[in-house]
N, C-alpha and C positions, 0 to 999 in steps of 0.2 A: 413632392412628398418626402418627409423626413424618414430616414431609416429607423426602424423600431429596434429597441434594445431587446436582446433575447430574454425570454422569461426566466431562464435558469440563472442568468446573470443578476437579474433583479433580486431573486430569492437569495442568491448567494451573498449579495451585498447586505441585504437585510439581516441575514443570519450572522454576519460578521459584526454588524454595528449594534444589534439589539442588546447584547450583554453590556457593551460599553455605555449605552444610554440608560439601561435599567439598573445596572449594578446589582450587588447581592442583596437579598433580603436579610432581615435580622436573623431569621431562622438559619439561613445559609451561612451567615457569619458565625453564629454560635457553633454550627456543626464543623466549620473550618477550624475554629479554635479547639474544639473537642479533639479533632484529629491531630492538630499541630498547634499547641499553645503559643508558639512563636510566629504563627501565620500573620502576614501583613494585611490587616483588614481596616486600618484606621481611615483610609480614604473613603471606603464605602460607608463606614460608620459616620463619618463627618457629613456625608450627603444625607443620610437618614436623620441625623441630629439637626441639621439645618432645616429639615422639613418639620421639626417640632416633635419627633418621636422621643418620648421620655425614656423609654427603655434603652434606646440607642445612646442617648446622652449619658445615662448611668454606666453602660458598658464601656463607652469611649473614655469616660472619666477614670474608670477602674484600670483600663489598659494604660492610659497615659500616666497615671499615678505610680505605676510600677516600672516605668521606663526612665532611662537616664536622659536628662536634657529637656524633658517636657516642662512646660510652664505650669507651675503650681497654681497660679492665679486662674489659668484656663480650666484646670481640673476643678478648682473650687467653684468657678462659675457653672460648670456642667452639673456639679452636684446640686447647687442651689436651684438650677432650672429643673432638674429631674425631680427634686423634692416638691417644687411648685407650691410652696407655702402650705404643705400638708395635703394638698389635693392630688398630688402626683404619686411618686414612689417613695414611701417612707424609708426603705433601705438605703436610699441615697444619703440620708443623714448618718446612717451607720458607716457608710463608705467614707464620708467626710471625717467622721470621728477617728477612723483608723488612719487616715492620712495625717490628721493633726497629732495623733499619738506618735507617729514617726517623725513629725516635723514640729518640735516644740516651739520654734520661733514663730509659727503661724497661729498659735493658740489664742493669744491675747486679742489679735485682730478679729477672730471669728467667735469670740465668746458671746457677745451680745446677740449675734445672729442665731447661734446654737440655742441660747437660752430662750429666745422667742420661738424657735422651731419646736422645742419640747412641748409647747402649749398648743401646737397645731394638729396633734393626733392623739388618740387614746392609747396609752401604753399597754393597757390590759386587754386589748382587742384580740390579739393572736400572738403566737410565738415570734412572728416577724417583727411586730411592733415592740414586743417585750425585749427582744435581743437588741433592737436599735437603741432603746433607752439605756440598756445596760452597757452598750458600747460607748455611749456618751458619758455614762457614769465613770467609766475607766479614765477618761480624759479630763472631765470636769466633775469630780465627785461632789463638789460643793453645790452643783446645780440640781442634784437629785437627793432629796433628804433620805437618810438611812432607812427610815420606816418605809418609804415608797420603794426604795431600791430592794428591800427585803421582800416586799409584796410582789414586785415585778419578777424578781429572781425565782420566787416560789412558783409563779405562773409559768415561767419559762421552763423550769425543771419538770413540771407536771405535764406540759403540753408538747415539748420539743420531742420529735421522733427521729430526726436525721441530723448527723454532724453536730451533736449537742456538746458544747464545751462550757459547762458552768463553773469549772474549777477556779479560773482566774477571777470571775465575778465574785465568788464566795470569799476569796482571799482579800480582795480589795474592800469588800463590804465589812469583813471582820476587822480589818485594819482601821477602817473609818469608824467603826463602833468602839474601838479601843481594846479589842480582844486580840492581843498579840499572839497568844498561844494558838488560837484558831486560825489567825492570819498566817502564821508560819506553816502550820499544817496544810492550809489551803495553797500557799505558794509552792510548797514542795510537791503537792499533787499536780498543780498547774504546770510546773516546769516540764513535766513528762509529756504534756500534750499541747502546750501553747507556747510558741516561741517568745511571745511578749512577756511571759512570766519570768524569764531568766533574769533580765536586767532589773525588773521590778523587785524580785526577791533579793538580788544583790544589794540594791539600795535599801531595802527593808532591814537588812542585817546591820546597817549603821557602822559604828566604829569597829565592829568585829568582822566586817564583811570579807576582808582579805585572808582570814583564817577559817571562818565559818563556811564560806562557800566552797573552798577546796575540800573541806571535810565532808560537806554534803555531796560533792561530786563523787567522792569515794564510795558513798552508799549506792550510787547509781551504776557502778561498774558492771554488775551482773545483768543490769537491764539494758546496757548500751546497745547490744545488737537489735533490740526491739524498738529503740527510740527513732523518731523521724530524723532524717538526715540533717535537716536545717537546725534542729535542736542540738544535735551532736556538734555541728559546726560552731554554733554560738557558744556552747559551753567550752569547747576547746579554745576558741578565740579569747574568751573571758579569762580562762585560766592562764593562757599565755601572757595576757596583759597584766594580770596580778603578779606573776613571776617577774616580769620585766620591771614593773614599778618597784617592787620590793627590793630587787637587786640594785636598781639605781639608787634608791634611798639608802641602802646599806653602804654602797660604794661612796656616796657623797658624805655620809656620816664618818666613814673611816678616813677619808681624805681630810676632813675637817679636824679630826682628832690628831692625825699625823702632823698637819700644819701647825696646830696649836702646841704640839709637843716639841716642835723645832725651835721655839723661841727661847731666849736666854733665861727668862723668868717664868718657868713653867708653873702654873698655879695648881694647887691640889684639887683633884676632882671633887665636885660638889656631891651631896647625897643624891640629887636627882640623876647626875651622870653615872654614879655608881649603880643606882637602881636600874638605869637603862642598860648599862653594860651587862649587868647580871641577867636581865631579862633576855638580852640577845644571846647570852651564853647558855640559857636554859630553854631547850626546844619546847617544853610544855608551856612556857610563858609567852614566847614570841618566836614561832618557827621561822627560821631563815628560809630562803628560796629552796634550798636542797630538800627541805622537808615536804614541800608540795610539788617538787619537781617530778616525783614518780607519777602522781595522778595526772599532772599536766602533760607529761610525755605520752602517757597512754592515750589520752584523748586526742592529742595532736597527731600522734602516729597514725591513728585511724584516718585522719584527713589526708596526710601525706601519701598514704598508700591508696588513696581514692576508695577507701572502704565505704561501702554504701549500704546502710540498713534499709529496712522497708520504707517506701515513700510515705509522706503524710497523706492521709485520706481526708 
């Protein structure tokens, strides 16, 4: 007769192996991320995703898209599968649009798929669908006619109850409609609440961007303690970049003039050169870096002191 294994030992072995076999449920994973946004849950999510759980595919895609070194093609595949040709989770298309907004090099390759996806669900069904179409509109404005975008935006503003951010949508729509006054007003409002609006507004300013944006940043000085920390970081970084580029351009121009002046046959300056030198000498026409250094230093100093305003909600 074989010796019997003690009952307590069997139960102990089962207790130790059960979690490893079962893994965490999606609800447990979400709670773990709520407690610690950096919690390592990808392994459990992959198990659920491989079983075909669409919500797990979407969450896994979102986590991988914000991590360094993750395969962008894997993230795109997860979003495609979670969307399931419109029969699955429509917000997966919004997540894909946000990924493409951060990765311009991927946009052309996904354009046809996104265009087809827009026909697979009703944009006016609920705020979730409306916001998804608006996220696509930000990346591919040509795929959503302005009239439709305006209708969807109106529905979104009327029905959205939580974490509503229509400011950037309004700005892009106004720019698409050719209303630059309304677009600029919209961008200035969006910069305060949406990180993505900062670079869009800077590009919108065109040739005047390196003088107009620092001037706008000055108007935000009194609001800076109330702004989300990621917005403060981006504004400070952009101002630093503007200052560095302008200084490099002026240094290069000065070196060129010095080199030209060292030749034996120094030519008389042309009217264009005289105008440029006059502009550089008059702060009102072309402020040199020192004229924006004050606002740049103030924003950058907040970062170097690890100053932290309220977090983004």
